[in-house]
Structure formats: structure tokens, C-alpha cells
C-alpha positions, 0 to 999 in steps of 0.5 A, spaced: 885 801 368 891 806 371 895 802 366 891 804 360 890 811 362 898 812 363 899 809 356 894 814 353 897 820 356 904 817 354 901 817 347 898 824 347 905 826 349 908 823 343 903 826 339 905 833 342 912 832 341 911 829 333 907 836 332 912 840 335 917 837 331 913 838 325 911 845 326 919 846 327 920 843 320 915 847 317 918 853 320 925 851 318 923 850 311 919 857 310 925 860 313 930 857 308 925 859 302 925 866 305 932 867 305 933 863 298 928 868 295 931 874 298 938 873 296 935 871 289 932 878 289 938 881 291 935 884 297 939 885 304 937 883 311 938 890 313 933 892 307 928 887 309 928 889 316 928 897 315 922 896 310 918 891 315 919 896 321 923 891 325 930 891 328 935 887 324 936 882 329 928 880 329 929 879 321 935 875 322 931 871 327 925 870 322 930 867 317 933 863 322 927 860 324 927 862 331 921 866 330 914 865 327 912 869 321 906 873 323 901 873 317 902 881 317 910 880 316 908 875 311 904 880 307 910 885 308 915 880 306 911 878 300 910 886 298 917 887 299 920 881 295 915 882 289 913 874 290 906 871 292 906 869 299 904 862 297 911 861 294 914 863 301 910 858 304 909 852 300 915 853 294 910 853 288 904 857 286 903 855 279 903 863 278 907 865 272 914 868 274 919 872 269 924 867 267 929 872 270 926 871 277 926 863 276 933 863 274 935 867 280 931 863 285 934 857 282 941 859 282 941 861 289 939 854 290 945 851 286 950 855 290 947 853 297 947 846 295 952 840 295 955 838 288 951 832 287 944 836 289 947 842 284 947 837 279 940 834 280 937 841 280 941 843 274 938 837 270 931 839 273 932 846 271 934 844 264 928 840 263 924 846 265 927 850 260 926 845 255 918 845 256 919 853 257 922 853 250 916 849 247 911 853 250 907 858 246 909 864 251 916 863 252 917 869 256 913 866 262 915 860 267 909 857 271 912 855 277 
């Protein structure tokens, strides 16, 4: 009986570790998207901190995934950068963006990627631009 209980506790411990790793991974992905969007929009970390009413180091910790982003701060970030919260959280919203904003975001991804990743992203961008050129309303891109 004790062996079964110990095995169950060990399994719970593994699940907790997996859950913590998943949360950390999601926090890193969100922080990475936040930084890419901010850079694409041409906004500095200092400006973000000032606009949000945070110390510079606190904002830096948000982008480094050292701190969780609260709902309140997520809304502030969304307003300052002019993007929906879903773009920061999930990377794709289905929302229409100007072609200029879309290209800025993709460009920031190119300069932060390896050469092979950049080529793959560039080809993906070309495909999306071809679709955009064929759409009836070419001035908007639906992410």
C-alpha cells in the first residue's frame, strides 16, 4: 500500500514539474512576442516603463520573462503598442493589421533569427503577400 502511495506522490511531483515548465515556456514565448512587437513599433523599453508607470527594471523583467504579466499590465501594453492582447498572448488574432505593421513585425523576427530561419520566414512572408495581393481589399492583412 505504501508503495502505491509513494508512486502516486512521485507522479504528482512529476506533473507539478511539467506544469511549472509549461508555464515558464509560455511566459518566455509571451515575453518574446512582446519584445518583437515593441521593437517593430519602434518603442523603447524606457518609454514602455514610463507609459506603464513602472520602474525601468520592472519592465525589463517582463520582457525577460522574470515576472508574470498581470492582466492590468497586459491591457496597458496593448494600448501603448496599439495591438490586441491576443497578439501578445497567442501571436495570431485573425485581426486585420496594416501591411506596414505586419511587415515591421516580420522584419524584427528576421533580424533576430538564424539565417535558415530568416529564409523560411521570408518565404512564408512572400506567400502571405501573394495571398494579400490577390485579395479584394489589399490594404489590410488578416493575421
